Each structure stands twice: as C-alpha cells, then as structure tokens.
Backbone as CSV, one residue per row, in Angstrom:
resi,resn,N_x,N_y,N_z,CA_x,CA_y,CA_z,C_x,C_y,C_z
1,MET,48.245,-58.504,-39.319,49.591,-58.460,-38.405,49.523,-57.206,-37.605
2,THR,50.037,-57.184,-36.269,49.801,-55.622,-35.717,51.128,-54.845,-36.177
3,ASP,50.850,-53.668,-35.804,51.909,-52.466,-36.351,52.977,-52.150,-35.409
4,THR,53.334,-53.133,-34.570,54.402,-52.800,-33.751,55.053,-54.197,-33.213
5,ALA,56.411,-54.061,-32.889,56.950,-55.448,-32.397,56.582,-55.722,-30.884
6,ASN,56.123,-54.870,-30.248,55.715,-55.057,-28.828,54.343,-55.833,-28.773
7,LYS,54.320,-56.906,-29.030,52.946,-57.662,-28.863,53.237,-58.761,-27.680
8,LEU,52.181,-58.978,-27.010,52.311,-59.779,-25.814,51.074,-60.679,-25.636
9,ILE,50.989,-62.063,-25.365,49.943,-62.777,-24.728,50.497,-63.301,-23.554
10,VAL,49.638,-63.276,-22.385,49.936,-63.528,-21.186,48.878,-64.515,-20.850
11,VAL,49.350,-65.806,-20.439,48.378,-66.945,-20.241,48.507,-67.168,-18.701
12,VAL,47.407,-67.026,-17.971,47.342,-67.325,-16.518,46.597,-68.524,-16.356
13,LEU,47.365,-69.720,-16.019,46.579,-70.944,-15.847,46.229,-70.993,-14.330
14,ASP,44.892,-70.851,-14.059,44.533,-70.568,-12.720,44.755,-72.078,-11.838
15,GLY,45.381,-71.880,-10.779,45.693,-72.799,-9.938,46.812,-73.660,-10.109
16,LEU,47.608,-73.395,-10.933,48.727,-74.371,-11.539,49.930,-74.313,-10.703
17,ARG,50.294,-75.513,-9.941,51.367,-75.499,-9.100,52.793,-75.596,-9.871
18,TYR,53.659,-75.076,-9.432,54.967,-75.056,-10.086,55.361,-76.516,-10.399
19,ASP,55.521,-77.375,-9.264,55.821,-78.793,-9.474,55.068,-79.592,-10.531
20,ALA,53.766,-79.368,-10.470,52.871,-79.872,-11.602,53.153,-79.415,-12.908
21,ALA,53.502,-77.987,-13.235,53.954,-77.735,-14.437,55.122,-78.563,-15.001
22,ARG,56.114,-78.482,-13.901,57.395,-78.960,-14.507,57.430,-80.566,-14.736
23,LYS,56.305,-81.332,-14.041,56.196,-82.805,-14.168,55.337,-83.089,-15.391
24,TYR,54.164,-82.337,-15.548,53.177,-82.686,-16.465,53.207,-81.900,-17.778
25,MET,53.685,-80.991,-17.862,53.535,-80.134,-19.044,54.739,-80.477,-20.173
26,GLY,54.581,-81.670,-20.795,55.449,-82.187,-21.539,55.898,-81.181,-22.722
27,TYR,54.928,-80.473,-23.352,55.210,-79.637,-24.514,56.096,-78.479,-24.106
28,MET,55.522,-77.831,-23.040,56.297,-76.529,-22.641,57.481,-76.885,-22.084
29,GLU,57.808,-78.179,-21.507,59.169,-78.563,-21.022,59.888,-79.006,-22.196
30,HIS,59.444,-79.454,-23.293,60.249,-79.510,-24.538,60.855,-78.222,-25.165
31,LEU,59.909,-77.444,-25.006,60.465,-76.095,-25.570,61.539,-75.376,-24.586
32,VAL,61.559,-75.700,-23.252,62.701,-75.479,-22.207,63.820,-76.038,-22.717
33,GLU,63.825,-77.354,-22.950,64.798,-78.349,-23.407,65.521,-77.853,-24.653
34,GLN,64.717,-77.415,-25.685,65.197,-76.846,-26.744,65.631,-75.375,-26.673
35,GLY,65.622,-74.638,-25.596,66.068,-73.244,-25.417,65.014,-72.508,-26.155
36,GLN,63.849,-72.631,-26.420,62.922,-71.887,-26.932,61.948,-71.235,-25.978
37,MET,61.981,-71.753,-24.790,61.340,-71.074,-23.720,62.211,-71.229,-22.367
38,SER,62.063,-70.054,-21.445,62.726,-70.022,-20.172,61.736,-70.442,-19.243
39,CYS,62.095,-71.052,-18.030,61.109,-71.313,-16.929,61.888,-70.995,-15.531
40,CYS,61.265,-70.372,-14.594,61.631,-70.395,-13.315,60.334,-70.433,-12.334
41,SER,60.687,-70.461,-11.143,59.266,-70.554,-10.151,59.110,-69.175,-9.676
42,VAL,57.881,-68.628,-9.302,57.315,-67.554,-8.888,56.723,-67.882,-7.424
43,GLN,56.959,-67.109,-6.479,56.194,-67.117,-5.135,55.086,-66.012,-5.251
44,SER,53.808,-66.581,-5.114,52.636,-65.819,-5.424,52.737,-64.840,-3.861
45,GLU,52.154,-63.564,-3.969,51.747,-62.892,-2.953,50.762,-63.344,-1.841
46,LEU,50.422,-62.893,-0.835,49.603,-63.268,0.101,48.305,-62.366,0.223
47,PRO,47.060,-62.817,0.383,46.799,-64.354,0.503,46.816,-64.767,-0.812
48,SER,47.149,-66.260,-0.800,47.193,-66.862,-2.359,45.709,-67.152,-2.566
49,LEU,44.997,-66.328,-3.024,43.772,-66.251,-3.496,43.518,-65.735,-4.714
50,SER,42.473,-66.196,-5.564,42.304,-65.771,-6.903,42.056,-64.175,-7.354
51,ARG,41.133,-63.795,-6.655,40.863,-62.434,-7.017,41.903,-61.345,-6.550
52,PRO,42.465,-61.511,-5.331,43.681,-60.842,-4.860,44.820,-60.894,-5.798
53,LEU,45.094,-62.068,-6.270,46.199,-62.254,-7.251,46.037,-61.781,-8.735
54,TYR,44.752,-62.027,-9.040,44.532,-61.361,-10.520,45.014,-59.808,-10.173
55,GLU,44.605,-59.135,-9.207,45.017,-57.797,-9.133,46.469,-57.488,-9.028
56,VAL,47.287,-58.412,-8.196,48.711,-58.417,-8.098,49.403,-58.535,-9.479
57,LEU,48.833,-59.481,-10.150,49.308,-59.779,-11.575,49.437,-58.677,-12.517
58,LEU,48.288,-57.901,-12.489,48.027,-56.941,-13.563,48.272,-55.454,-12.846
59,THR,48.709,-55.373,-11.653,48.940,-54.022,-11.107,50.332,-53.815,-10.501
60,GLY,50.916,-55.133,-10.262,51.998,-55.146,-9.402,52.082,-54.438,-7.950
61,THR,50.763,-54.352,-7.439,50.782,-53.794,-6.113,50.369,-55.020,-5.116
62,PRO,50.766,-54.908,-3.850,50.481,-55.860,-2.718,48.900,-55.451,-2.448
63,VAL,48.359,-56.637,-1.783,46.842,-56.417,-1.277,46.934,-55.241,-0.317
64,SER,48.012,-54.963,0.658,47.925,-54.083,1.643,47.788,-52.612,0.974
65,ARG,48.121,-52.629,-0.281,47.985,-51.183,-1.019,46.623,-51.170,-1.903
66,ASN,46.384,-52.224,-2.532,45.413,-52.157,-3.554,44.037,-52.584,-2.854
67,GLY,43.981,-53.131,-1.748,42.744,-53.468,-1.096,41.701,-54.438,-1.552
68,ILE,42.256,-55.221,-2.494,41.414,-56.327,-2.988,42.126,-57.620,-2.109
69,THR,41.324,-57.690,-0.753,41.984,-58.379,0.080,41.414,-59.953,0.139
70,ALA,40.410,-60.231,-0.550,39.814,-61.513,-0.657,38.798,-61.566,-1.668
71,ASN,38.236,-63.101,-2.012,37.596,-63.272,-3.095,36.333,-62.474,-3.167
72,HIS,35.822,-62.089,-2.013,34.442,-61.548,-1.899,34.339,-60.009,-2.144
73,ILE,35.663,-59.360,-2.391,35.711,-57.851,-2.491,35.419,-57.729,-4.151
74,VAL,34.172,-57.289,-4.280,33.689,-57.064,-5.937,33.391,-55.617,-5.851
75,ARG,34.646,-55.117,-6.864,34.777,-53.623,-7.217,35.722,-53.624,-8.235
76,LEU,35.699,-52.306,-8.996,36.800,-52.211,-9.814,37.950,-51.864,-9.102
77,SER,39.172,-52.012,-9.804,40.512,-51.800,-9.211,40.579,-50.244,-9.057
78,HIS,41.372,-49.838,-8.026,41.693,-48.522,-7.964,43.145,-48.241,-8.346
79,GLU,43.743,-49.137,-8.916,45.183,-49.268,-9.381,45.334,-49.075,-10.814
80,GLU,46.668,-48.742,-11.458,46.790,-48.640,-12.764,47.224,-49.845,-13.300
81,SER,46.549,-50.723,-13.893,46.862,-52.005,-14.426,47.744,-51.931,-15.907
82,VAL,48.242,-53.008,-16.319,48.797,-53.223,-17.657,47.802,-52.716,-18.610
83,PHE,46.558,-53.197,-18.510,45.621,-52.812,-19.318,45.504,-51.142,-19.467
84,HIS,45.319,-50.465,-18.429,45.271,-49.042,-18.425,46.573,-48.560,-19.157
85,LEU,47.642,-48.979,-18.695,48.985,-48.483,-19.364,49.005,-48.666,-20.848
86,ALA,48.536,-49.852,-21.275,48.512,-50.163,-22.852,47.655,-49.235,-23.411
87,VAL,46.452,-48.925,-23.067,45.462,-48.105,-23.593,45.952,-46.701,-23.625
88,ALA,46.617,-46.315,-22.731,47.071,-44.998,-22.721,48.196,-44.673,-23.462
89,ALA,48.735,-45.776,-23.970,49.953,-45.887,-24.991,49.396,-46.140,-26.476
90,ASN,48.047,-46.005,-26.476,47.298,-46.407,-27.779,47.743,-47.843,-28.252
91,LEU,47.833,-48.656,-27.379,48.049,-50.072,-27.659,46.597,-50.711,-27.504
92,ARG,46.416,-51.755,-28.301,44.999,-52.319,-28.370,45.091,-53.476,-27.231
93,THR,43.930,-53.911,-26.521,43.930,-54.648,-25.495,42.754,-55.803,-25.634
94,ALA,42.813,-56.944,-25.165,41.806,-57.928,-25.140,42.034,-58.980,-23.989
95,ALA,40.881,-59.604,-23.636,41.019,-60.497,-22.784,39.986,-61.583,-22.646
96,ALA,40.360,-63.044,-22.733,39.375,-63.965,-22.618,39.532,-64.561,-21.230
97,ALA,38.558,-64.257,-20.283,39.115,-64.493,-18.927,37.750,-64.854,-18.004
98,TYR,38.237,-65.194,-16.788,37.129,-65.387,-15.787,36.194,-64.009,-15.451
99,HIS,35.169,-64.052,-15.158,34.337,-62.683,-15.094,34.854,-62.029,-13.755
100,TRP,35.619,-62.215,-12.769,36.311,-61.409,-11.911,37.083,-60.553,-12.514
101,VAL,38.038,-61.115,-13.703,38.786,-59.886,-14.280,38.110,-58.820,-14.922
102,SER,36.952,-59.078,-15.545,36.012,-58.025,-15.799,35.577,-56.958,-14.850
103,GLU,35.307,-57.622,-13.667,34.914,-56.808,-12.490,35.987,-55.998,-11.754
104,LEU,37.434,-56.248,-12.090,38.327,-55.542,-11.787,38.685,-54.362,-12.538
105,TYR,38.441,-54.518,-13.913,38.981,-53.620,-14.989,38.116,-53.123,-16.063
106,SER,36.709,-53.693,-15.886,35.663,-53.277,-16.911,34.400,-52.605,-16.140
107,SER,33.720,-53.545,-15.569,32.546,-53.113,-14.842,32.082,-54.202,-13.726
108,ALA,31.601,-53.688,-12.697,31.289,-54.497,-11.522,30.042,-53.806,-10.988
109,PRO,29.092,-54.836,-10.472,29.184,-56.297,-10.501,28.963,-56.949,-11.948
110,PHE,29.589,-58.049,-12.166,29.297,-58.909,-13.491,27.969,-59.089,-13.861
111,ASP,27.409,-58.752,-14.966,26.126,-59.189,-15.461,26.322,-60.395,-16.473
112,PRO,25.925,-61.555,-15.994,26.257,-62.589,-17.183,25.498,-62.320,-18.609
113,VAL,24.417,-61.676,-18.626,23.921,-61.489,-20.068,24.688,-60.335,-20.754
114,ALA,24.559,-59.293,-20.112,25.232,-57.986,-20.569,26.761,-57.953,-20.906
115,ASP,27.465,-58.438,-19.889,28.933,-58.341,-19.952,29.520,-59.579,-20.381
116,ARG,28.923,-60.570,-21.057,29.535,-61.831,-21.470,30.562,-61.395,-22.609
117,HIS,30.198,-60.676,-23.513,31.144,-59.911,-24.564,31.131,-58.580,-24.678
118,GLN,32.186,-57.928,-24.523,32.464,-56.561,-24.193,33.358,-55.935,-25.352
119,HIS,32.940,-54.805,-25.847,33.643,-54.257,-26.940,33.500,-52.584,-26.605
120,ASN,34.637,-52.140,-26.343,34.486,-50.684,-25.933,36.150,-50.189,-25.759
121,VAL,36.537,-49.460,-26.898,37.981,-49.018,-26.878,38.221,-47.955,-25.704
122,LEU,37.160,-47.314,-25.139,37.504,-46.389,-23.982,37.667,-47.145,-22.693
123,LYS,37.454,-48.454,-22.659,37.807,-49.202,-21.394,39.131,-49.780,-21.448
124,PRO,39.692,-50.117,-20.264,40.988,-50.741,-20.186,41.128,-52.158,-20.934
125,ILE,40.282,-52.813,-20.839,39.863,-53.994,-21.583,39.030,-53.705,-22.839
126,GLN,39.636,-53.531,-23.991,38.786,-52.851,-25.195,37.846,-54.029,-25.583
127,HIS,38.396,-55.072,-25.720,37.577,-56.423,-26.354,37.802,-57.595,-25.257
128,GLY,36.506,-57.935,-24.775,36.708,-59.023,-23.809,35.490,-60.067,-24.042
129,SER,36.200,-61.437,-23.833,35.064,-62.580,-23.629,35.299,-63.071,-22.398
130,PHE,34.169,-63.129,-21.423,34.307,-63.202,-19.965,33.243,-64.479,-19.682
131,TYR,33.724,-65.528,-18.923,32.794,-66.593,-18.587,32.691,-66.540,-17.074
132,PHE,31.630,-67.226,-16.657,31.227,-67.196,-15.333,30.812,-68.348,-14.669
133,GLU,31.439,-69.659,-15.077,31.296,-70.706,-14.514,32.697,-71.561,-14.527
134,ASP,33.133,-72.127,-13.423,34.559,-72.584,-13.312,34.835,-73.792,-14.125
135,HIS,33.586,-74.459,-14.482,34.003,-75.696,-15.398,33.820,-75.221,-17.038
136,TYR,33.707,-74.098,-17.177,33.757,-73.687,-18.445,34.987,-74.135,-19.138
137,PRO,34.964,-74.862,-20.374,36.082,-75.548,-20.775,37.223,-74.849,-21.296
138,ASP,38.507,-75.160,-20.872,39.591,-74.381,-21.206,39.834,-74.294,-22.789
139,SER,39.371,-75.292,-23.400,39.538,-75.303,-24.885,38.503,-74.137,-25.424
140,HIS,37.404,-73.763,-24.713,36.373,-72.719,-25.234,37.237,-71.359,-24.904
141,VAL,37.791,-71.349,-23.705,38.672,-69.976,-23.481,39.684,-69.603,-24.329
142,PHE,40.430,-70.671,-24.769,41.557,-70.410,-25.624,40.816,-70.079,-27.284
143,ALA,39.737,-70.703,-27.546,39.007,-70.442,-28.648,38.428,-69.106,-28.754
144,ASP,38.011,-68.558,-27.731,37.539,-67.203,-27.330,38.590,-66.214,-27.675
145,ALA,39.736,-66.549,-26.946,41.117,-65.762,-27.121,41.515,-65.741,-28.632
146,GLU,41.365,-66.925,-29.149,42.014,-66.783,-30.568,40.879,-66.120,-31.524
147,TYR,39.674,-66.036,-31.178,38.644,-65.106,-32.000,39.145,-63.429,-31.744
148,LEU,39.170,-63.302,-30.356,39.757,-61.858,-30.221,40.946,-61.394,-30.690
149,ARG,41.718,-62.427,-30.836,43.242,-61.947,-31.389,43.075,-61.713,-32.971
150,THR,42.325,-62.588,-33.513,42.265,-62.643,-34.999,41.267,-61.600,-35.563
151,ALA,40.397,-61.194,-34.763,39.348,-60.095,-35.039,39.747,-58.917,-34.790
152,TYR,40.486,-58.586,-33.721,40.723,-57.120,-33.186,42.238,-56.925,-33.158
153,ASP,43.070,-57.845,-33.236,44.542,-57.565,-33.368,45.223,-56.987,-32.182
154,PRO,44.920,-57.420,-31.149,45.382,-56.715,-29.846,46.737,-56.790,-29.604
155,HIS,47.419,-55.779,-29.262,49.052,-55.819,-28.703,49.239,-56.624,-27.508
156,PHE,48.032,-56.610,-26.613,48.046,-57.082,-25.420,46.951,-58.045,-25.164
157,LEU,47.106,-59.276,-25.093,45.994,-60.256,-24.953,46.316,-61.156,-23.700
158,TYR,45.244,-61.238,-22.894,45.313,-61.770,-21.602,44.404,-63.060,-21.692
159,ILE,44.920,-64.104,-21.498,44.150,-65.508,-21.481,44.041,-66.234,-20.171
160,HIS,42.999,-66.532,-19.505,42.769,-67.002,-18.302,41.765,-68.149,-18.012
161,PRO,42.389,-69.480,-18.305,41.541,-70.571,-18.196,41.404,-71.112,-16.782
162,MET,40.369,-71.830,-16.372,39.993,-72.186,-14.957,40.077,-73.612,-14.802
163,ASN,40.139,-74.292,-15.614,39.889,-75.912,-15.352,40.984,-76.630,-14.349
164,ILE,42.284,-75.961,-14.404,43.109,-76.647,-13.417,42.755,-76.337,-12.008
165,ASP,42.333,-75.200,-11.770,41.769,-74.799,-10.169,40.590,-75.574,-10.127
166,ASP,39.587,-75.491,-11.085,38.548,-76.413,-10.744,38.657,-77.773,-10.530
167,ALA,39.564,-78.533,-11.190,39.831,-79.904,-10.811,40.492,-79.862,-9.380
168,GLY,41.450,-78.984,-9.128,42.013,-79.102,-7.799,41.136,-78.813,-6.685
169,HIS,40.115,-77.962,-6.705,39.227,-77.867,-5.753,38.357,-79.036,-5.590
170,ARG,37.976,-79.646,-6.470,37.174,-81.046,-6.598,37.760,-82.130,-6.174
171,SER,39.086,-82.284,-6.517,39.755,-83.524,-6.211,40.993,-83.484,-5.578
172,GLY,41.561,-82.288,-5.360,43.035,-82.012,-4.700,44.163,-81.763,-5.849
173,GLY,44.898,-81.068,-5.233,46.265,-80.692,-6.098,47.049,-81.907,-6.184
174,GLU,46.919,-83.187,-5.880,47.748,-84.202,-6.012,47.045,-85.248,-6.781
175,SER,45.876,-85.055,-7.360,44.942,-86.126,-7.795,44.952,-86.273,-9.210
176,LYS,44.458,-87.368,-9.712,44.582,-87.738,-11.059,43.810,-86.642,-11.923
177,GLU,42.774,-86.280,-11.405,42.011,-85.409,-12.228,42.766,-83.936,-12.297
178,TYR,43.364,-83.557,-11.233,44.187,-82.240,-11.502,45.434,-82.438,-12.492
179,GLU,45.908,-83.437,-12.324,47.187,-83.884,-13.372,46.588,-83.821,-14.780
180,LEU,45.356,-84.402,-15.011,44.751,-84.630,-16.336,44.512,-83.057,-16.729
181,ALA,43.944,-82.266,-15.862,43.678,-81.047,-16.382,45.117,-80.056,-16.802
182,VAL,46.098,-80.335,-15.942,47.396,-79.813,-16.324,47.895,-80.115,-17.669
183,ARG,47.613,-81.400,-17.956,48.071,-82.245,-19.268,47.234,-81.552,-20.536
184,ARG,45.953,-81.399,-20.144,45.077,-80.906,-21.287,45.648,-79.532,-21.511
185,ALA,45.824,-78.742,-20.491,46.272,-77.161,-20.825,47.621,-77.323,-21.719
186,ASP,48.437,-78.352,-21.484,49.652,-78.331,-22.018,49.484,-78.488,-23.526
187,GLY,48.370,-79.486,-23.748,48.017,-79.816,-25.181,47.399,-78.545,-25.956
188,LEU,46.650,-77.779,-25.284,46.144,-76.737,-25.805,47.232,-75.792,-26.143
189,LEU,48.095,-75.575,-25.494,49.271,-74.518,-25.584,50.187,-75.082,-26.875
190,ALA,50.200,-76.433,-26.830,51.042,-77.261,-28.025,50.362,-76.756,-29.411
191,THR,49.002,-76.490,-29.342,48.436,-76.187,-30.641,48.460,-74.638,-31.095
192,LEU,48.461,-73.891,-29.717,48.549,-72.350,-30.447,49.808,-71.676,-30.065
193,LEU,50.723,-72.159,-29.229,51.935,-71.429,-28.957,52.819,-71.338,-30.184
194,PRO,52.998,-72.167,-31.084,53.821,-72.025,-32.196,53.237,-70.812,-33.145
195,LYS,51.934,-70.933,-33.294,51.415,-69.865,-34.169,51.680,-68.369,-33.587
196,TRP,51.312,-68.281,-32.239,51.595,-66.955,-31.616,53.135,-66.532,-31.793
197,VAL,53.886,-67.319,-31.613,55.165,-66.998,-31.665,55.723,-66.778,-33.095
198,GLU,55.239,-67.498,-34.104,55.469,-67.184,-35.650,54.937,-65.954,-36.139
199,GLU,53.644,-65.470,-35.353,53.159,-64.156,-35.648,53.560,-63.112,-34.844
200,GLY,54.889,-63.293,-34.052,55.602,-62.349,-33.408,55.172,-61.731,-32.048
201,TYR,54.402,-62.508,-31.426,54.042,-62.308,-30.000,55.209,-62.814,-29.074
202,LYS,55.466,-61.956,-27.950,56.106,-62.603,-26.808,54.983,-63.352,-26.135
203,VAL,55.354,-64.353,-25.366,54.412,-65.118,-24.443,54.977,-65.360,-23.273
204,ILE,54.059,-65.071,-22.178,54.244,-65.229,-20.813,53.167,-66.303,-20.412
205,ILE,53.609,-67.417,-19.680,52.638,-68.436,-19.125,53.082,-68.509,-17.637
206,THR,51.970,-68.196,-16.906,52.110,-68.301,-15.387,50.823,-68.846,-14.721
207,ALA,50.908,-68.444,-13.522,49.583,-68.835,-12.621,49.459,-67.923,-11.557
208,ASP,48.179,-67.807,-11.109,47.825,-66.862,-9.798,48.502,-67.570,-8.551
209,HIS,48.125,-68.896,-8.432,48.270,-69.561,-7.260,48.443,-70.964,-7.476
210,GLY,48.850,-71.806,-6.539,48.832,-73.209,-6.657,47.753,-73.946,-6.043
211,MET,47.993,-75.141,-5.482,46.810,-76.032,-4.709,47.373,-77.046,-4.060
212,ASN,46.854,-77.192,-2.771,47.117,-77.994,-1.871,46.635,-79.479,-2.173
213,ALA,46.905,-80.471,-1.588,46.431,-82.011,-1.694,44.965,-82.002,-1.229
214,ASN,44.583,-81.009,-0.380,43.061,-80.854,0.229,42.416,-80.014,-0.847
215,GLY,42.814,-79.712,-1.940,42.002,-78.788,-2.780,41.610,-77.423,-2.068
216,CYS,42.714,-76.878,-1.490,42.689,-75.437,-0.962,43.931,-74.658,-1.396
217,HIS,43.752,-73.398,-1.259,44.706,-72.361,-1.525,44.388,-71.113,-0.685
218,GLY,45.143,-70.320,-0.494,45.000,-68.984,0.238,46.000,-68.893,1.357
219,GLY,46.804,-70.070,1.810,47.833,-69.759,2.783,49.120,-69.812,2.424
220,VAL,50.128,-70.298,3.118,51.461,-69.982,2.989,52.414,-71.085,2.436
221,THR,51.707,-72.244,2.261,52.607,-73.422,1.936,52.999,-73.447,0.499
222,PRO,54.270,-73.950,0.239,54.960,-73.895,-1.158,53.808,-74.550,-2.088
223,ALA,53.222,-75.401,-1.953,52.090,-75.961,-2.725,50.924,-75.007,-3.204
224,GLU,50.773,-73.947,-2.362,49.742,-72.965,-2.548,50.482,-71.636,-3.308
225,ARG,51.693,-71.568,-2.918,52.408,-70.296,-3.354,53.142,-70.445,-4.440
226,LEU,53.932,-71.353,-4.829,54.955,-71.604,-5.866,54.251,-71.973,-7.142
227,VAL,54.325,-71.008,-8.194,53.892,-71.242,-9.416,54.734,-71.167,-10.406
228,PRO,54.725,-71.565,-11.818,55.637,-71.455,-12.909,55.690,-70.136,-13.633
229,LEU,56.770,-69.628,-14.235,56.851,-68.572,-15.108,57.588,-69.106,-16.404
230,TYR,56.798,-69.223,-17.317,57.542,-69.574,-18.670,57.542,-68.400,-19.515
231,ILE,58.600,-68.158,-20.196,58.774,-66.918,-21.168,59.382,-67.397,-22.441
232,SER,58.740,-67.050,-23.583,59.212,-67.392,-24.753,60.515,-66.654,-25.311
233,GLY,61.233,-67.369,-25.922,62.608,-66.688,-26.352,63.702,-67.353,-25.874
234,ASN,64.749,-67.556,-26.551,66.071,-68.089,-26.116,66.947,-66.919,-25.586
235,ASN,66.493,-66.234,-24.633,67.313,-65.058,-24.084,68.191,-65.473,-22.978
236,GLY,68.224,-66.596,-22.215,69.173,-66.982,-21.432,69.178,-66.247,-20.185
237,LEU,68.349,-65.359,-19.890,68.370,-64.198,-18.895,67.450,-64.712,-17.750
238,LEU,66.734,-65.813,-17.742,65.825,-66.157,-16.643,66.584,-66.941,-15.817
239,PRO,66.659,-66.884,-14.456,67.306,-67.667,-13.649,67.034,-69.347,-13.794
240,GLU,68.163,-70.084,-13.689,67.899,-71.606,-13.895,66.785,-71.982,-12.846
241,ALA,66.072,-73.086,-13.205,64.993,-73.608,-12.417,65.468,-73.920,-11.062
242,GLY,64.753,-73.480,-10.132,65.206,-73.857,-8.790,66.338,-73.135,-8.194
243,ALA,66.964,-72.156,-8.865,68.067,-71.467,-8.399,67.461,-70.111,-7.868
244,VAL,66.411,-69.564,-8.320,65.983,-68.267,-7.810,64.358,-68.387,-8.107
245,THR,63.685,-68.042,-7.067,62.299,-67.880,-7.037,62.019,-66.347,-7.154
246,LEU,61.459,-65.934,-8.187,60.968,-64.557,-8.267,59.793,-64.113,-7.669
247,PRO,59.749,-62.890,-7.033,58.382,-62.543,-6.331,57.342,-62.054,-7.435
248,GLN,56.189,-62.323,-7.079,55.045,-62.222,-8.154,54.799,-60.718,-8.430
249,LEU,55.199,-59.776,-7.594,55.063,-58.362,-7.759,55.849,-58.003,-9.115
250,LEU,56.882,-58.785,-9.594,57.552,-58.428,-10.685,56.953,-58.690,-11.969
251,LEU,55.895,-59.548,-11.935,55.100,-59.848,-13.149,54.458,-58.766,-14.059
252,ALA,53.913,-57.768,-13.167,53.305,-56.764,-13.934,54.302,-55.852,-14.689
253,PRO,55.358,-55.415,-13.975,56.512,-54.695,-14.688,57.211,-55.498,-15.790
254,LEU,57.257,-56.842,-15.564,57.724,-57.496,-16.770,56.802,-57.544,-17.907
255,MET,55.348,-57.450,-17.693,54.546,-57.320,-18.883,54.726,-56.042,-19.634
256,CYS,55.044,-55.117,-18.822,55.094,-53.670,-19.328,56.381,-53.504,-20.038
257,ARG,57.515,-54.160,-19.623,58.639,-54.109,-20.298,58.377,-54.895,-21.711
258,CYS,57.820,-55.988,-21.820,57.548,-56.848,-23.259,56.645,-55.832,-24.037
259,LEU,55.889,-55.008,-23.503,55.020,-54.086,-24.366,55.782,-52.861,-24.807
260,GLY,56.872,-52.692,-24.151,57.401,-51.221,-24.306,56.869,-50.163,-23.652
261,LEU,56.295,-50.512,-22.353,55.849,-49.546,-21.606,56.501,-49.128,-20.353
262,ALA,56.314,-48.069,-19.907,56.944,-47.768,-18.686,55.994,-48.189,-17.557
263,PRO,56.427,-48.677,-16.450,55.496,-49.095,-15.660,54.873,-48.121,-14.715
264,SER,53.857,-48.342,-14.147,53.265,-47.378,-13.086,54.003,-47.179,-12.130
265,LYS,53.844,-45.991,-11.479,54.551,-45.457,-10.353,54.531,-46.345,-9.040
266,ALA,53.464,-46.938,-9.104,53.266,-48.015,-7.940,53.942,-49.349,-8.013
267,MET,54.459,-49.774,-9.331,55.015,-50.986,-9.592,56.411,-51.117,-9.176
268,ILE,56.915,-52.028,-8.319,58.441,-52.415,-7.864,58.863,-52.932,-9.104
269,THR,59.942,-52.519,-9.486,60.865,-53.004,-10.432,62.250,-53.273,-10.029
270,GLU,62.596,-53.063,-8.859,63.942,-53.398,-8.288,64.081,-54.925,-8.319
271,GLY,65.240,-55.614,-8.877,65.434,-56.963,-9.027,64.695,-57.596,-10.063
272,LEU,63.891,-56.890,-11.012,63.452,-57.442,-12.395,64.664,-57.727,-13.280
273,PRO,64.781,-59.169,-13.573,65.792,-59.333,-14.445,65.560,-58.830,-15.947
274,SER,66.536,-58.616,-16.568,66.372,-58.144,-18.001,65.939,-59.341,-19.080
275,LEU,64.598,-59.518,-18.944,64.112,-60.697,-19.537,63.832,-60.593,-20.906
276,VAL,63.789,-59.442,-21.471,63.375,-59.226,-22.829,64.283,-58.414,-23.706
277,GLN,64.601,-59.012,-24.749,65.764,-58.346,-25.577,64.781,-57.735,-26.755
278,THR,65.055,-56.550,-27.024,64.290,-55.789,-28.197,65.263,-55.430,-29.284
C-alpha cells in the first residue's frame, strides 16, 4: 500500500462521447445510481484532437498557450504537467498510455524499441508502459497499468486505452463497433475499479474528445467535444448530469486537488467545484 491517502488513478478513454458513456456503460452507471460515482459532462478544448487534448488534460493550459496545436506537433511539453508537480512533491508516477503521452512528458520522438517500457525516477513519468498501435487491446493496456501499479506503487497512475477511438475512426461514432468498444471498456472497469477503490485510490474516468457519426473529431460539434467525467466517491458535489458542463481546463487542477498538490501557476482553478473531500 502507498504511504499517503492522496492516491489517484486517471483513466482517459480515448474518443468516448458523453452520450455513449451514459447509454452503454452499464457498470459505471450502476455506480452512479448507487451513489458511489458522480458523473457530469465536460466540453473539450479546441481543436478536439488527441495530442492537443492530452496536453490540455495534464497541464490545464489551452492550445494557444502550450503550442501543441495539432497531432503532428511532436515534441516535449513546455508546460508543468500533473506528472511534473507530483514528482516535485516526492510522489511516485506511472502511465500505461499511447506513445504520444511519452512524447509529451518523457522523450521525443518515440522509439518503439527503446521507449516501450521506461523506468527513470528523474523523469515526470517515472514508470511507463507505452504502446504505438491504435488497435493495441484495451485489455492489455489495463493489464500493463495493473503491473505498474502493483510493482511500483504509484501515487498517480495514468491509464489511456485507445480502442474506442480506433473503432470510431474505422466505423463511426454511432456504429455497432463503436458501441461494442465502449461496452468492453465498461467491462474492464467493472473488473478493476472495485479493487482500486478498496485499496484507497480516488478514480477519475474521462475522455479527451468525442467522435461524430462519420468517424471524425477535431471540430466544434457536441458529438466531437462533449465527454464524460466520472469521479469516485459519494461526495454529492458534482453537478447533476446535464445541469452543468464543466470546461476541460479544470481537469488538471482537479487531479492536483485529488493528489493534495498545489496547481501550477498556469492552471485556471476559478469555477472548480469542491470535488474532493479529504
């Protein structure tokens, strides 16, 4: 067990639309009905593309500041991420994620051979398992994450599976294939989430962006921008579903609050609900 009550697992289900989460994630919605999870919608920043939003989620800064303006911008982040803040506070960090996360916070460009598994306590992501094919199974990503969690006992664990996004691009965001990928992710969470909560982790489950019917994202439509935010705990402090849509820039300072960290100077905290009781 970790040596602090400030333990957090963040799961970013790439490409998960808000409406799809609320319709197809039966286990997650069961927890909402039972008061064990809270859920509301989040509006992604623009452009609603993956690499820019990975940076938004972890640094709380807009594209106009951080410069990660498109998916083809391959370089390390110039901002202070939640990983940076955690390591500076002597917390342990780990990530099982797509290789673009490594390129933002570990090393760029990504070398599939040298950078697949990373262990360096001096880096923002101290322990990492990074994949580089969009169809790499979500079940394997969660298994990689569980290995990192049990072997290295991180305070902050970031889990980022890609199969929902991959199905959306292949078949569209209103397809049977997309729905099935969402349902499978829900089943994986049903296996692992009870264990995480039992072992004292706070859990945040969200997405970077959504997916339209044509298998695209990057624009301004609700299908592309609205994503879910599930938070563990019966705190009653998230707005009711549909009542308020939170800005995505609040996610990084929320992660900091869960970890007991002060947000970076660049993070905007105005309007952040008191989501975590310690």
